[in-house]
C-alpha positions in Angstrom: -8.2 -4.1 4.0 -10.3 -1.2 5.2 -12.8 -1.2 2.3 -12.0 2.2 0.8 -12.0 4.4 3.9 -10.1 7.6 4.2 -6.9 6.0 5.5 -4.7 3.2 4.0 -4.4 0.2 6.4 -2.7 -3.2 6.3 -4.6 -5.4 3.9 -5.5 -2.6 1.5 -4.3 -2.6 -2.1 -2.9 0.5 -3.7 -1.7 1.7 -7.1 1.3 3.9 -7.5 0.0 7.0 -9.3 3.3 8.8 -9.3 4.6 11.8 -7.5 4.9 9.9 -4.3 1.2 9.2 -4.2 -0.9 6.1 -4.1 -4.6 5.4 -4.7 -6.6 2.5 -3.1 -7.7 -0.1 -5.6 -9.5 -3.5 -5.5 -7.4 -6.4 -4.3 -9.5 -9.0 -6.2 -7.6 -8.6 -9.5 -10.3 -6.4 -11.1 -7.8 -4.1 -12.8 -9.5 -0.8 -13.7 -6.9 -0.3 -16.5 -5.6 3.0 -15.2 -2.2 3.9 -14.0 0.8 2.0 -12.7 1.5 -1.2 -10.9 -0.6 -2.4 -7.9 0.6 -3.4 -4.5 -0.8 -4.9 -1.3 0.1 -3.4 2.1 1.2 -6.4 4.1 2.6 -4.8 7.2 2.9 -1.7 9.3 6.2 -0.8 11.1 7.8 2.1 12.8 10.7 2.6 10.3 11.3 1.4 6.7 14.2 -0.7 7.8 11.7 -3.0 9.6 9.8 -3.9 6.4 10.4 -7.3 4.9 13.0 -7.6 2.1 10.1 -8.2 -0.4 8.8 -4.7 0.1 8.6 -2.8 -3.2 6.6 0.3 -2.0 6.4 2.2 1.2 3.1 3.8 2.1 2.4 6.5 4.8 -0.2 5.1 7.3 0.1 7.4 10.3 -0.3 6.3 13.9 2.4 4.5 16.0 3.5 2.3 13.1 3.4 4.9 10.3 5.2 3.0 7.5 3.2 0.6 5.4 5.2 -2.2 3.7 3.7 -3.1 0.3 4.5 -6.0 -2.1 3.6 -6.2 -5.8 0.4 -8.0 -6.6 
């Protein structure tokens, strides 16, 4: 991923913290023990319908492909 920068990008891992928000977390399995399930952003598309069937969480990315498709870790 992007290594903790200000924007979520493909390859980042995130945790669903509720209220439609996510927080970037480590992808290496080092669970910090706080919050809900973790996901990896595996693709960026123009619309949700273009995400793979395995997508469990949609993340706002911005840019020309503003929808991040995330799968459970």
